LUMKOL-761048 format. One record per residue (C-alpha): x, z, y. Coordinates in pm, 1 decimal, m for minus. Each point is the difference from the previous one (the first is absolute). Layout:
REM LUMKOL-761048
         xx         zz         yy
          X          Z          Y
...
REM end
This chain:
REM LUMKOL-761048
         xx         zz         yy
     1574.4    m5939.7     2241.2
       31.4      251.9     m282.5
     m264.8      273.8      m32.1
       14.7      304.0     m226.9
     m335.9      179.3      m51.7
      m84.4      325.9     m178.2
     m354.8       88.8     m102.7
      m57.5      278.9     m249.7
     m367.6      m27.7      m87.0
     m288.3     m245.3      m40.7
     m122.0       10.7      361.1
      353.8      m56.9      125.3
       37.6     m295.6     m236.4
     m317.8     m156.1      150.1
       98.6       53.6      364.4
      361.1     m103.7      m52.7
     m109.8     m323.0     m174.6
     m214.7      m94.7      297.6
      286.4       81.8      234.5
      229.8     m226.8     m202.8
     m245.1     m286.9       30.3
      m20.6       54.7      376.1
      380.8        4.2       29.8
       15.8     m332.3     m191.8
     m219.4     m157.0      266.9
      263.3       86.5      260.0
      316.5      m43.0     m208.5
       21.2     m304.6     m225.3
      320.1      134.6     m151.8
     m129.4      351.2      m67.0
      167.1      150.9     m308.7
     m152.6      315.9     m150.1
      136.8      264.1     m230.5
     m205.1      310.2      m72.1
     m112.3      311.1     m179.8
     m373.8      m64.8      m39.6
     m260.9     m151.0     m225.3
     m178.2     m304.8     m135.8
     m152.0     m103.6      332.6
      336.2       m3.4      171.7
      142.6     m196.7     m290.1
     m281.8     m252.8       37.5
       89.1      m36.7      371.1
      351.7     m105.9      m99.5
      346.6      155.2      m31.0
      187.8      225.1     m241.1
     m165.1      311.7     m141.8
      273.2      256.1      m71.0
     m215.7      295.9     m113.1
     m377.0       24.7      m56.1
     m184.6      284.1      175.1
     m147.5      103.8     m335.5
      346.4      134.1      m84.9
       13.5      197.2      325.4
     m348.2      145.6       69.6
       36.0      370.2      m66.9
     m256.8      201.8      187.3
      m16.0      376.7       34.5
      267.1      272.9      m24.2
       16.8       35.1     m380.6
       25.6     m375.7      m82.3
      267.1      m39.5      267.1
      204.7      289.7     m142.0
      m39.5     m125.1     m359.5
      107.9     m351.7       98.2
      276.2       99.8      242.7
      275.5     m181.0     m195.5
     m199.2     m325.4        1.0
      m72.3       34.5      372.9
      370.5       53.6       74.0
       91.7     m304.4     m212.1
     m255.1     m211.5      191.2
      145.9      117.7      331.5
      353.0      m84.8     m112.2
     m111.2     m340.8     m127.3
     m180.2      m74.3      323.9
      296.4       95.5      219.9
      242.9     m206.9     m208.5
     m235.2     m298.7       m2.3
      m51.5        8.2      376.3
      375.3       23.7       60.4
       66.5     m293.7     m233.8
     m281.8     m216.3      146.7
       77.3      103.6      358.3
     m331.9     m108.1      158.7
      m64.7      m65.2      368.0
     m262.9      274.6       m2.7
     m137.6      269.2     m233.6
     m378.3       40.0       12.6
     m143.6      323.6     m135.7
     m369.2       28.0      m91.4
     m143.3      360.9        2.0
      143.2      195.6     m302.6
      194.0      245.4      219.9
      173.5      222.9     m257.8
      199.7     m297.1     m129.3
        7.9     m223.3      303.9
      137.3      252.5      250.1
      302.0       56.1     m223.5
       55.5     m375.6       m8.1
      m41.6      m20.2      379.5
      267.9      260.9       53.6
      240.4     m179.3     m232.3
      m62.4     m345.0      146.7
       54.1      115.7      359.4
      296.0      229.2      m67.2
      191.6     m206.2     m251.8
     m103.3     m361.4       55.5
     m112.7      m22.9      364.6
     m293.2     m226.6      m97.6
     m322.9       12.4      207.9
     m279.8      203.3     m162.0
     m365.2      m77.8       68.7
     m284.6      213.0     m137.4
     m338.6     m162.9      m65.6
     m284.3      247.4      m52.9
      105.9      339.1      123.2
       m7.3      293.3     m240.6
     m269.5      255.7       91.8
      236.0      238.2      177.6
     m275.2       83.6      250.9
     m174.8      187.3     m285.0
      301.6      186.2     m128.8
      381.5      m14.2       m6.9
        6.0      m74.0      373.0
      373.9       80.9       m1.7
       59.0     m343.2     m159.8
      m44.2     m157.5      345.0
      361.1      106.3       70.4
      116.2     m214.0     m291.3
     m205.2     m295.4      125.5
      163.8       24.2      341.7
      344.8        7.7     m160.8
      m32.2     m260.9     m269.4
     m297.9     m230.1       72.3
       38.5     m266.9      269.5
     m363.2     m110.3        6.2
     m309.7      183.0     m124.7
     m302.5     m224.1      m53.1
     m319.4      209.4      m27.2
     m340.9      m94.9     m139.6
     m196.6      294.2      144.5
      m54.5       m5.4      377.5
       22.5      376.7       51.4
      353.7       m2.6     m142.9
      124.2     m152.7      326.5
      m98.5      308.4      200.6
      137.7      229.4     m273.9
      344.2     m162.2       13.5
       m4.2      m22.8      379.8
      m21.4      381.3        7.2
      326.1       m1.9     m194.3
      162.1     m247.8      240.7
       10.2     m266.7     m267.7
     m125.8     m346.9       91.1
     m200.0     m174.9     m271.9
     m220.4     m308.1      m32.3
     m364.1      m13.6     m106.5
      m42.0     m331.8     m181.3
     m360.4       31.0     m119.0
     m133.1      112.7     m334.9
       35.7     m207.0     m315.9
     m335.2      126.7     m128.5
     m162.3     m186.3      287.8
      173.0     m313.2     m126.9
     m111.2       62.2     m358.1
     m363.4       41.7      102.1
       11.8     m312.7      215.9
      154.0     m208.1     m281.5
     m214.9      133.0     m281.7
     m184.6     m223.6     m246.8
     m381.9      m23.9       m1.2
      m27.8       75.8      372.1
     m325.8     m188.2       34.2
     m151.5      127.2     m322.9
     m362.5      113.7        3.5
     m135.4      304.8     m180.8
     m187.1     m221.4     m243.7
      315.7     m195.2      m90.6
      188.6      323.9      m57.0
     m258.8      157.2     m230.3
      m53.2     m327.3     m189.8
      371.1      m49.0      m61.9
       34.5      355.4     m129.7
     m331.4       24.3     m193.8
     m125.3      285.3      221.0
     m344.9      111.0      107.5
     m130.8     m104.4      339.3
        8.2      358.5      126.1
      207.5      126.3      293.1
      353.7      101.3      m95.7
      180.5      327.1       45.6
      374.9      m46.1      m59.8
      225.8      261.3     m159.6
      372.1      m23.1       68.7
      128.2      300.4     m190.7
      375.4      m60.2       26.1
      282.8     m210.9     m132.0
      155.2      240.2     m249.7
     m144.2      148.9     m319.7
       20.9      363.2      112.1
     m151.2      m86.3      336.4
     m293.3     m171.0     m171.1
      m46.3      293.4     m238.4
       m5.2      238.6      293.4
     m246.2     m194.0      213.8
     m233.5     m202.4     m222.7
     m207.8      276.1     m164.9
     m112.3      153.1      332.8
      m63.7     m345.3      149.0
     m226.5      m91.7     m292.1
     m183.2      330.8       17.1
      m54.5      m48.2      371.0
     m153.6     m349.8      m31.8
     m239.2       84.2     m285.2
     m279.3       79.4      239.8
       21.4     m354.1      145.3
      m36.4     m176.8     m333.5
     m355.3     m129.1       53.5
       79.2     m209.0      304.2
      368.6      m93.8      m43.6
      257.0     m128.0     m247.8
      349.0      143.8      m20.6
      318.1     m201.3      m31.1
      347.8      137.7      m54.6
      289.6     m206.5      130.7
      235.6       16.5     m302.5
      356.4       88.5       99.0
      264.6     m265.6      m64.6
      233.5      103.8     m280.5
     m262.1      225.7     m163.3
     m124.0     m117.7     m338.5
     m378.8      m70.7        2.9
      m43.8      229.9     m299.7
       94.3      293.8      224.1
     m338.2      m34.6      174.4
     m203.2      m13.7     m324.0
      m80.4      371.8       m3.2
     m148.1      m22.0      350.4
     m209.8     m306.5      m83.2
     m123.4      170.1     m316.9
     m104.0      315.7      185.9
     m160.4     m192.4      289.2
     m183.6     m313.8     m124.1
      m72.3     m123.7      356.3
      375.9      m28.3       65.7
      182.3     m335.3        2.9
      379.8      m32.0       25.2
      141.6     m322.2      148.9
      367.4      m87.1       24.4
      186.8     m207.3      257.9
     m306.5      m13.6      225.9
       41.5      296.1      235.4
      m62.4     m201.6      317.7
     m296.8     m185.2     m157.0
     m155.6      332.8     m109.6
       45.0      162.9      339.0
     m123.5     m302.6      192.4
     m333.8       22.3     m187.5
      m37.2      381.0        7.2
     m236.1      214.6      202.3
      237.4      297.4      m10.7
      316.8      113.6     m179.6
      156.3      313.3     m138.2
      373.8      m41.5       57.0
      315.0      197.2      m72.5
      255.2       21.5      282.7
      264.7     m268.1       54.0
      m14.4     m365.5       91.6
     m343.4      m27.6     m168.9
     m157.9      190.5      290.6
      137.8     m255.1      244.7
     m107.8     m294.3     m213.7
     m351.0      141.8      m19.4
      m19.3       39.5      375.2
      129.9     m351.6       65.5
     m278.8     m127.9     m224.4
     m252.3      202.5      203.1
     m121.7      218.6     m286.4
     m108.9      357.1       87.5
      206.3      241.2     m210.3
       70.2      356.3      m88.3
      357.5       96.6      m88.8
        9.9      213.7     m321.0
      319.1      149.2     m133.9
       19.4      283.5     m248.6
      310.5      215.4        7.0
      126.6      281.1     m216.7
      m20.6      351.8      150.7
     m234.1     m128.2      271.7
       13.4      297.9      236.4
      378.0       30.4      m18.4
       36.0     m376.5       38.5
     m221.3       m0.8      308.9
      208.1      284.4      149.5
      313.6     m208.0      m58.6
     m158.4     m303.7      157.3
      m90.6      197.8      314.2
      331.8      187.3       30.7
      268.4     m226.9     m146.4
     m102.0     m361.5       58.3
       11.2     m136.1      351.9
     m321.2     m203.1      m13.1
     m364.0       96.2       53.6
     m137.0     m260.0     m247.2
       79.4     m156.6     m336.4
     m181.4     m334.1       37.2
      156.5     m297.6      177.7
     m332.9      m70.5      173.7
        3.1      336.2      181.9
      372.5       m7.7       63.1
      m16.1     m340.7      163.8
     m316.8       90.0      195.8
      139.9      330.4      113.9
     m327.0      176.4      m78.9
     m232.3       67.6     m292.6
     m175.9     m326.6      m83.4
      m48.9       60.2     m373.3
      m66.0      332.5     m167.2
      297.5      127.3     m202.5
     m111.3      206.3     m295.7
      324.6      121.5     m154.2
      139.4      326.2     m131.2
     m257.7      277.1       56.1
     m255.4     m248.5      146.4
        2.9     m219.2     m310.0
     m329.8       99.3     m168.8
     m282.6     m195.5     m160.4
     m250.2      133.0      251.9
      216.9     m101.5      296.9
       54.8     m349.8     m136.3
     m372.9      m42.1      m73.7
      m97.1      122.6      347.9
      241.1     m234.0      174.1
     m106.8     m298.6     m209.1
     m363.4       68.5       89.2
       96.7       m7.2      368.5
      179.9     m330.7      m37.2
     m287.6     m165.6     m184.2
     m305.7      144.0      172.2
       86.8      130.3      346.6
       19.1     m319.7      202.7
      152.0      149.2      314.7
      273.4      170.8     m204.3
       78.3     m320.3     m190.8
        0.8     m211.4      316.6
      234.2      240.7      179.4
      255.4      m36.7     m278.1
      m16.3     m378.9       11.9
       48.9        3.8      377.1
      303.7      221.2      m40.0
      135.4     m244.3     m259.0
      m18.8     m274.5      259.6
      200.2      211.3      243.3
      262.0       63.5     m269.1
       22.4     m371.1      m78.0
       71.5      m70.9      365.9
      284.2      255.3       m7.3
      153.2     m159.9     m312.0
        0.5     m347.1      157.7
        0.1     m348.5     m150.1
      144.9     m122.9     m330.0
      364.7     m114.3      m11.1
      199.5      316.9      m77.8
      261.4     m161.2     m223.6
       43.0     m295.6      242.2
       60.0      238.6      291.6
      239.8      211.8     m204.9
      193.1     m308.8     m109.2
       24.8     m124.8      357.2
      158.5      329.4      108.3
      245.3       10.7     m290.1
      100.0     m365.4       37.9
       16.5       26.3      380.4
      229.7      304.4       m8.3
      241.6     m181.7     m228.6
       31.5     m284.3      252.9
       61.5      208.3      312.8
REM end
């Protein structure tokens, strides 16, 4: 069978590459062509366009690069028509992928499957109409998305969450604290992890307040920053210089978290990874114009929380200190609770276990592949 996949960013490249490997287990003759990245290329097939040439985020970059985006759309449509796959598989990246879905269904009549639903439950809910029209199968990785789509009379599949798979398959699973600190030339003091974001501006926004908040814990703890992939180590030098107790480690996020007593985490997948590794956390996210931003969150977005942990649990499990609640004092107070109030800490860990039950077992890409392959053989 011939499969055409489109992933427009690093996380999509990762999840699509795992899906490709799972499809290969079912289909010995699987042939792949794709817009994606290095991981998909390593899984096998023909890379047509790298996501680095497509990843424009935010209104101004999109406007400035509109001609390039239109050229990419035209190239993608022409390439799909020429290749004529048995199925087109879209991975998140809705602005681009929904246009491709409409073209493929209207002009080519090829089945369209969507792996990893865009977050339309948070905003742009109107896009569900396009999914109903142009997407044959929606494969979701967040359990609450099933109920959301059911309300719109759109049947979807929950296949599990790939982060559960990543945690289960991680390296150093049996590592002890002593092995970790020895390997990284650290002190034998309890660790507080800082996950300040994956982009430079995000880190600049969050790191100074995080560091100020942890200063009062310097006697009993050591502080480790999980360096963001793609960020040059020299970017962190100013923080290490201003805070001598700080250590930055790269490519070891799961190892750091697994050995940490608590973590300060920006929103995103990192909050879920932290919970799956059973580390008490506080979500910290600084935003411009905090009061106005919080008003917008309450009145424009259709979600009561920003962290995946709370969204999946359906209740507040971790404290979310963002917008007007993002202050040094609030972060410090919450961290004290996590480290020194045993009942508070234990309650969070118990709620993590409930969330893990909701997410289910590893095997997301295998289950998604089984649905895609099965539908093609009906």
